[in-house]
N, C-alpha and C positions, 0 to 999 in steps of 0.2 A: 388161553388159559382154560383148563378144564373146570367143569362145574364143581368138582371136589376141591380144587385149589381156591376157587372163588368162595366156597363155603368156609374153608379154613381161614382165608383172609378176613371174611366177614366176622367169623367167630373171634379171631384175634383182636380186631378193632373193638368189638363189643366187650370183650373181656377187659380191655384197657379202660374203657369209660365206665364199665361196671365196677371195677376195682376202685377207681377214683370216687364214684358215686357212693359206694358202700362205705368207703373210708370217711367220706365227708359226713355221712350220717351220724358219726360220733360227735360232730359239732353240735347237733341238736341237744345231746345230753349236756355238753358244756354250756350251751345257751340256757337251758333250764336251770342248771346249777348256778350259773352266774346271775340269772334273774332272781332266784331265791336269795342269793347273797346280797344283791342290791336292795331288795325289799327288807330283809332283816336289818341290814345296816341303816337303811333310811328310816324305817318306822320303829325299829327296836332300839336303835342307839343314836338316832338323829345324826347320822354320818352320811354325807354325800360324797361320792367319788366319781369325778368326771371320766377318768381313765377307765374305770370299771364299766361305767355305763356305755362308753364308746366301744369298749371291747365287745359288748353284746351286739352292737350295730355291725362290727366287723365280722363276728361269728355268723350273724343272720345273713349278711350279704354273701359271705363265703359259702355258707351251706347251700344257698340257692344257686349260686353261680357254678359251683363245682358239681352239684347233683343234677343239673339240667340235662346233661347228655345221657346220664343213666335213666332219667325219666323217659327220654326219647327211646332209648334202647328197650325199655319195658312197654313202650306204646301207651304211656299213661298221661300224655299231654291232653289237655282239654280240647275237644273238637265238637262241632255240631254234626251229629250223625244222622240227620234227617234222611239223606239219600245214601250215604256211605254204608250204613248198616245193611242195606238191601242189596248191595253189590256182591258179586261173586268174589272169591279170593283173587282171581285174576283182575277183576275190575278194581278192587281195593289196591292191588299192587300197582296198577296204572296210576290211580289217584295219588298214592303215596310217592311213587317215583317222580311224577310230574311236580307234585307239591314240594318235594325235596329239591329237585333241580331248579325250579323257577321261583320258589318262595324262600325256603330255608337257607340254601347256600348263598343266594344274593344278600339276604339279611345278615347272615354271618359275616360276609365280606364287608358289608357296609359298617357294621358295628366295629369290626376290627380296624378298618381304614379310618373311620371317624374318631376312634379312640386313641390311635397311635400318638398324635401330637399331644393330646391331653395327658396321657400316661407318661410320655417322655418328658414333658414339662414338669410333672410332679416328681419324677426321679431326679431331674437336674437340680431342682430346688430342695430335694430331700424333704418334701412337704410333710408338715406335721399338723396337728389339730390346731385350729384357730382358738379353741376354747381351753387350751392347756391340758388336753387329754393325752391321747397316744401320739407318739411322734412318727408313726409309720403309715401315714395316709397313702403314700406311694405304693406300698405293698397291696393295700386294698384296691387301689385303682388299677393295679396290674391285672386283677381279675377281669377287668373289662376286655383284656386281650385273651386271657385264658378261656373265658366263656365261649367266644365264637370259635376258638381253636378246638376245644373239646366237642362242641356241637358239630363242627365240620368233620371231625374224625368219625363221630357217630353217624352223621349224614352219609358219609361214604359207605359205612357199614350197612345203612338202611338201603342205599342205592343197590348194593350188592344183594341184599336180602330180597328186595322186590324184583330186581332183575332176574334173579334165580327163579323166583316164582313164575315170572313171565316166560322163562325158558323151560318151564315144566318140572323144575326140581322142587323137591320138598324143602322149604326153608328150615334152617335149624330152629329148634324151639327157643322162645324167649328165655332169659335166665330164670325168671320166676316160674316158668313152666316145668323146668326139670330140677329145680332145687327141692330138697326135702328139708322141712323144718318140723322136727318131731314135736316141738312145743305148740304147734298150731292145733294139734289134736287134743290138747288139754282143755 
């Protein structure tokens, strides 16, 4: 494969996880609105609603599990940069490539493998809330499989990005590096 094809593949994978991450960002708005509604109902009208409260938990979990690959694509995960910040771009590419191969991908595989039976059992039972809330717990648990799948897709994109850097190619910019947001200048 040529460097150009590898870059195109990397950009396609990143575009996929970016679209999911940006789409899931809307869950934050729903989460805030739902929380306001819970507070108003609870303290303004003395009405409690278990299903509404559980829906906030679902939204919160969904937001993080669907946006985690986008966060990786933007290189925004927390890391201790004591040595890393002093490395050359090539040194950073090696650290990222090896970390992805020997840490991220095995952890994704473990999460997926260890969650399979748990999620399958929930689907078989059509698991619902034990507290009489939402009946779709199995949908939420399915995110335990979607999370490592999305991270794996982005991990492959990151392997391509860092591999291209090691081959001497200029990696494509991160999504946030070439987006223009006119509202930021206000």
